[in-house]
C-alpha positions as CSV (number, residue, x, y, z in Angstrom):
1,X,0.0,0.0,0.0
2,X,3.0,2.3,0.6
3,X,3.8,2.7,-3.1
4,X,0.2,3.3,-4.1
5,X,-0.2,5.9,-1.4
6,X,2.9,7.7,-2.5
7,X,1.6,7.7,-6.1
8,X,-1.7,9.2,-5.1
9,X,-0.1,11.8,-3.0
10,X,2.2,12.8,-5.8
11,X,-0.8,13.0,-8.2
12,X,-2.6,15.4,-5.9
13,X,0.6,17.5,-5.5
14,X,0.8,17.8,-9.3
15,X,-2.6,19.3,-9.3
16,X,-5.1,16.5,-9.9
17,X,-8.3,16.5,-7.9
18,X,-8.9,12.8,-8.1
19,X,-6.8,9.6,-8.4
20,X,-7.7,6.0,-8.2
21,X,-6.2,2.6,-9.2
22,X,-7.8,-0.3,-10.9
23,X,-6.5,-3.5,-12.6
24,X,-5.9,-3.8,-16.3
25,X,-8.6,-6.4,-16.9
26,X,-11.4,-5.8,-19.4
27,X,-14.1,-3.3,-18.4
28,X,-17.4,-4.6,-16.9
29,X,-19.6,-6.6,-19.2
30,X,-22.5,-4.1,-19.0
31,X,-20.2,-1.4,-20.3
32,X,-19.1,-3.7,-23.1
33,X,-22.7,-4.4,-24.1
34,X,-23.6,-0.7,-23.9
35,X,-20.8,0.3,-26.2
36,X,-21.5,-2.6,-28.7
37,X,-25.2,-1.7,-28.8
38,X,-24.4,2.0,-29.2
39,X,-22.1,1.4,-32.2
40,X,-24.5,-1.1,-33.8
41,X,-27.4,1.4,-33.6
42,X,-25.4,4.0,-35.5
43,X,-25.4,6.3,-32.5
44,X,-21.8,7.3,-33.0
45,X,-22.7,9.4,-36.1
46,X,-19.6,10.1,-38.3
47,X,-17.1,9.2,-35.6
48,X,-15.8,6.2,-37.5
49,X,-12.8,5.9,-35.1
50,X,-15.2,4.7,-32.4
51,X,-15.7,1.5,-34.5
52,X,-12.0,0.8,-34.7
53,X,-10.0,-1.1,-32.1
54,X,-13.0,-2.3,-30.2
55,X,-11.0,-5.0,-28.4
56,X,-8.4,-2.4,-27.3
57,X,-11.1,0.0,-26.2
58,X,-12.6,-2.5,-23.8
59,X,-9.4,-4.0,-22.5
60,X,-6.5,-1.8,-21.4
61,X,-4.1,-4.7,-21.4
62,X,-4.4,-4.7,-25.2
63,X,-2.7,-1.3,-25.2
64,X,0.3,-2.3,-23.2
65,X,1.8,-5.8,-23.2
66,X,1.9,-7.3,-19.7
67,X,-0.2,-4.5,-18.2
68,X,-1.2,-5.0,-14.6
69,X,-2.7,-1.7,-13.4
70,X,-4.4,1.5,-14.5
71,X,-3.9,4.7,-12.6
72,X,-6.8,7.0,-13.3
73,X,-6.7,10.7,-12.5
74,X,-9.4,13.4,-12.7
75,X,-9.1,17.2,-13.0
76,X,-12.0,19.5,-12.1
77,X,-12.6,22.0,-14.9
78,X,-15.6,23.9,-13.5
79,X,-14.9,27.6,-14.4
80,X,-16.0,30.7,-12.5
81,X,-19.2,32.3,-13.7
82,X,-18.9,35.2,-16.1
83,X,-21.5,37.1,-18.1
84,X,-21.5,36.7,-21.9
85,X,-21.6,39.6,-24.3
86,X,-24.3,40.0,-26.9
87,X,-23.9,38.6,-30.4
88,X,-21.4,36.1,-29.2
89,X,-21.2,32.3,-29.5
90,X,-21.0,30.2,-26.3
91,X,-18.0,28.0,-25.7
92,X,-18.1,24.8,-23.7
93,X,-16.6,25.1,-20.3
94,X,-13.7,22.7,-20.9
95,X,-12.7,24.6,-24.0
96,X,-12.2,27.8,-22.0
97,X,-8.9,26.4,-20.9
98,X,-5.7,25.4,-22.7
99,X,-5.8,22.1,-24.5
100,X,-6.4,19.6,-21.7
101,X,-4.9,16.7,-23.7
102,X,-1.5,18.4,-23.6
103,X,-1.8,19.7,-20.1
104,X,-2.8,16.4,-18.5
105,X,-0.2,14.4,-20.5
106,X,2.5,16.8,-19.2
107,X,1.5,16.1,-15.6
108,X,1.2,12.4,-16.2
109,X,4.7,12.3,-17.6
110,X,5.9,13.9,-14.4
111,X,3.9,11.3,-12.4
112,X,5.5,8.4,-14.4
113,X,8.9,9.8,-13.8
114,X,8.2,9.9,-10.1
115,X,6.9,6.3,-10.1
116,X,10.1,5.1,-11.9
117,X,12.2,6.9,-9.3
118,X,10.7,5.1,-6.4
119,X,9.6,1.7,-8.0
120,X,12.9,1.2,-9.9
121,X,13.6,0.4,-13.5
122,X,12.0,-2.3,-15.5
123,X,8.4,-1.1,-15.5
124,X,6.6,0.3,-18.6
125,X,3.9,3.0,-18.8
126,X,1.4,4.2,-21.4
127,X,-0.2,7.6,-21.0
128,X,-3.7,8.0,-22.3
129,X,-5.7,11.3,-22.4
130,X,-8.9,11.0,-24.5
131,X,-7.0,9.9,-27.6
132,X,-6.1,6.2,-27.3
133,X,-9.0,3.8,-27.8
134,X,-9.9,3.3,-24.1
135,X,-13.2,3.3,-22.2
136,X,-11.9,5.7,-19.7
137,X,-15.1,6.5,-17.9
138,X,-15.7,2.8,-17.2
139,X,-12.2,2.5,-15.8
140,X,-12.6,5.7,-13.7
141,X,-15.8,4.3,-12.3
142,X,-14.1,1.1,-11.4
143,X,-11.1,3.0,-9.8
144,X,-13.5,4.8,-7.5
145,X,-13.5,8.3,-9.0
146,X,-17.2,8.5,-9.4
147,X,-20.2,6.9,-11.2
148,X,-21.4,7.2,-14.8
149,X,-24.6,9.3,-14.7
150,X,-27.6,9.5,-17.0
151,X,-25.8,12.2,-18.9
152,X,-23.1,9.7,-19.7
153,X,-20.4,11.7,-17.9
154,X,-18.4,10.6,-14.9
155,X,-19.9,12.3,-11.9
156,X,-18.0,12.7,-8.6
157,X,-20.3,13.2,-5.6
158,X,-18.2,16.2,-4.5
159,X,-16.8,17.7,-7.7
160,X,-19.8,17.0,-9.9
161,X,-19.7,16.1,-13.6
162,X,-17.1,18.6,-14.9
163,X,-14.1,16.3,-14.7
164,X,-11.3,15.7,-17.3
165,X,-9.8,12.2,-17.2
166,X,-6.3,10.8,-17.8
167,X,-4.8,7.3,-17.4
168,X,-1.5,5.6,-16.9
169,X,-1.5,1.9,-18.0
170,X,1.5,0.2,-16.4
171,X,3.2,-3.2,-16.0
172,X,3.6,-2.3,-12.3
173,X,1.2,-4.3,-10.1
174,X,-0.6,-2.0,-7.6
175,X,-3.4,-2.5,-5.0
176,X,-6.7,-1.5,-6.5
177,X,-9.5,0.8,-5.2
178,X,-13.1,-0.1,-4.9
179,X,-15.9,1.6,-6.9
180,X,-18.0,4.0,-4.9
181,X,-21.5,2.9,-3.9
182,X,-24.5,4.6,-2.3
183,X,-22.9,3.8,1.1
184,X,-19.5,5.4,0.2
185,X,-18.2,8.2,2.3
186,X,-18.7,10.9,-0.4
187,X,-22.5,10.3,-0.3
188,X,-22.6,10.2,3.5
189,X,-21.1,13.7,3.6
190,X,-23.9,15.2,1.4
191,X,-26.9,14.5,3.6
192,X,-28.4,18.0,3.6
193,X,-28.4,18.6,-0.2
194,X,-30.2,17.3,-3.2
195,X,-28.4,14.0,-2.9
196,X,-30.2,13.0,0.2
197,X,-33.6,13.2,-1.5
198,X,-32.2,11.5,-4.6
199,X,-30.5,8.8,-2.7
200,X,-33.6,7.8,-0.7
201,X,-34.4,5.4,-3.5
202,X,-30.8,4.6,-4.3
203,X,-31.1,1.0,-3.2
204,X,-34.0,0.6,-5.6
205,X,-31.7,1.3,-8.5
206,X,-33.2,2.6,-11.7
207,X,-32.0,0.3,-14.5
208,X,-31.2,1.7,-18.0
209,X,-29.7,0.3,-21.1
210,X,-26.2,1.3,-20.0
211,X,-26.6,-0.2,-16.5
212,X,-27.1,1.3,-13.1
213,X,-27.0,5.0,-12.3
214,X,-27.4,4.7,-8.6
215,X,-26.1,8.2,-7.8
216,X,-28.7,9.7,-10.1
217,X,-31.6,7.7,-8.7
218,X,-34.9,9.2,-9.8
219,X,-33.4,12.5,-11.1
220,X,-33.7,13.2,-14.9
221,X,-32.8,16.8,-15.0
222,X,-30.1,16.3,-17.6
223,X,-32.5,14.4,-19.9
224,X,-35.0,17.2,-19.7
225,X,-32.4,19.8,-20.2
226,X,-30.9,18.3,-23.4
227,X,-32.1,20.7,-26.2
228,X,-32.3,18.1,-28.9
229,X,-33.3,14.9,-27.1
230,X,-29.9,13.3,-27.5
231,X,-30.3,11.9,-24.0
232,X,-33.2,9.5,-24.1
233,X,-35.4,8.5,-21.1
234,X,-34.4,4.8,-21.6
235,X,-30.8,5.7,-20.9
236,X,-29.5,5.6,-24.5
237,X,-27.5,8.4,-26.0
238,X,-27.6,9.4,-29.7
239,X,-24.6,11.5,-30.7
240,X,-26.3,12.3,-34.0
241,X,-28.5,14.7,-32.0
242,X,-25.9,16.0,-29.5
243,X,-24.9,19.6,-29.9
244,X,-21.4,18.9,-28.8
245,X,-21.0,16.3,-31.5
246,X,-22.7,18.5,-34.1
247,X,-20.6,21.6,-33.5
248,X,-17.3,19.7,-33.2
249,X,-17.2,16.3,-34.8
250,X,-19.9,16.5,-37.5
251,X,-18.7,17.3,-41.0
252,X,-21.0,19.0,-43.5
253,X,-24.2,20.9,-42.9
254,X,-26.1,20.4,-39.6
255,X,-29.7,19.3,-40.3
256,X,-32.1,22.3,-40.2
257,X,-34.3,20.6,-37.5
258,X,-31.3,20.5,-35.2
259,X,-29.5,23.7,-36.3
260,X,-32.4,25.8,-34.8
261,X,-31.8,24.1,-31.5
262,X,-28.1,24.9,-31.4
263,X,-29.0,28.4,-30.2
264,X,-25.8,30.4,-29.8
265,X,-23.6,27.5,-28.9
266,X,-20.5,28.0,-31.1
267,X,-18.4,25.1,-29.8
268,X,-19.8,22.3,-27.6
269,X,-22.7,22.3,-25.2
270,X,-22.9,22.1,-21.4
271,X,-26.6,21.8,-20.8
272,X,-26.6,18.2,-19.4
273,X,-23.8,18.9,-16.9
274,X,-25.1,22.3,-15.9
275,X,-28.5,20.7,-15.2
276,X,-26.9,18.1,-12.9
277,X,-27.6,18.9,-9.2
278,X,-24.2,17.5,-8.3
279,X,-22.5,20.5,-10.1
280,X,-24.5,23.2,-8.3
281,X,-22.3,23.4,-5.2
282,X,-19.2,21.9,-6.7
283,X,-16.0,24.0,-6.3
284,X,-14.5,25.7,-9.3
285,X,-11.1,24.5,-10.8
286,X,-8.4,25.3,-8.3
287,X,-5.4,24.3,-10.5
288,X,-3.7,27.6,-11.3
289,X,-1.3,25.9,-13.7
290,X,-4.2,25.0,-16.0
291,X,-4.3,28.1,-18.2
292,X,-7.8,29.6,-18.2
293,X,-8.9,32.2,-20.8
294,X,-11.2,34.7,-19.0
295,X,-12.6,36.0,-22.3
296,X,-13.3,32.7,-23.9
297,X,-16.7,31.9,-22.4
298,X,-18.1,33.5,-25.5
299,X,-16.6,34.7,-28.8
300,X,-17.9,37.4,-31.2
301,X,-19.7,35.6,-34.0
302,X,-18.9,38.2,-36.6
303,X,-15.2,38.1,-35.6
304,X,-15.3,34.3,-36.3
305,X,-16.7,34.9,-39.8
306,X,-13.8,37.2,-40.5
307,X,-11.0,35.0,-39.3
308,X,-8.3,33.9,-41.7
309,X,-6.6,30.6,-41.5
310,X,-3.5,32.2,-39.9
311,X,-5.7,34.1,-37.4
312,X,-7.5,30.9,-36.4
313,X,-4.2,29.0,-36.0
314,X,-2.7,31.7,-33.8
315,X,-5.9,32.3,-31.7
316,X,-6.5,28.7,-30.9
317,X,-3.1,27.1,-31.2
318,X,-3.3,25.8,-27.6
319,X,-7.0,25.4,-27.4
320,X,-9.4,22.4,-27.9
321,X,-11.3,24.7,-30.3
322,X,-8.8,24.0,-33.0
323,X,-10.3,20.5,-33.4
324,X,-13.3,21.9,-35.1
325,X,-11.3,23.6,-37.8
326,X,-12.0,27.1,-39.2
327,X,-14.5,25.9,-41.8
328,X,-16.8,24.2,-39.3
329,X,-16.4,27.0,-36.7
330,X,-17.6,29.5,-39.3
331,X,-20.5,27.1,-40.1
332,X,-21.4,27.1,-36.5
333,X,-21.1,30.9,-36.3
334,X,-23.6,31.4,-39.2
335,X,-26.0,29.1,-37.5
336,X,-25.7,30.9,-34.2
337,X,-26.3,34.3,-35.9
338,X,-29.3,33.0,-37.7
339,X,-30.7,31.7,-34.4
340,X,-30.0,35.0,-32.6
341,X,-31.2,37.4,-35.3
342,X,-32.5,35.6,-38.4
343,X,-31.2,37.2,-41.5
344,X,-30.7,35.7,-45.0
345,X,-27.0,36.7,-45.0
346,X,-26.3,34.2,-42.2
347,X,-28.2,31.3,-43.7
């Protein structure tokens, strides 16, 4: 336990809010079935990469030979509240920071160096941050970082659903943590809040296609809040209708029946996490190393339409926003302007 404790302590010192350890075995069968059914139903939209490397996605040991353990970390990204100016496009909360892929990878490299210094040579590590084919939410749940909610995000009882994940797969064998349950300490500490009412029926778990969402119990605020119905009452999620998917991953024109529901969301959507009662009293991000752009909660839509390729590259060089590409960001801006003040020039 000494080594695992030292690893966790170092992870917290580096700025992570959560850290847990699980083994490198395949993810739970219910998560495997949920993923397979989701792909078969065509709910991944144009994300063809989700269909590739299925066996690797469900089994971390396929990503690193002789893997024994997976260290899972979580970083709270809840930003402070700021008013948005008029005629601007809203930016998803996580994209108001520097590119989290690069930031978390940098910290995980420091963590692997620390582990090597105390565990000795001969161990291998593979760092994953939302890029390798890996079912990271299922692993985070198994490592005790939280539970997968009805909004399909990982929810921590204290930090809420605005959490970025990263993993270290390693050949080093470490003691594992237990998944949280309705009897876990985090829930016991939240007796006077919404969670108490929600958890009264926690032992009578609501069952969905994706499995149990004990921490959500009878709450369906995220499902109700979803502007397009991407979150279904039966627990299924259709990316084809998700505004985050449509404004970031979807290529080509956004269907008119969905474009009108995009509102002024220029990049991504936070409705399902903002509706979650667990995020209401959650603390804001405390990691001062994680660069936060105060003026990036919203961006002038007309400025976006006037951006050149060079301007776009410079403006978003260290931002997740660069993933959409300038062409699609301009597409989104035209939709937002049409929704704010309908005019033929923006159609």
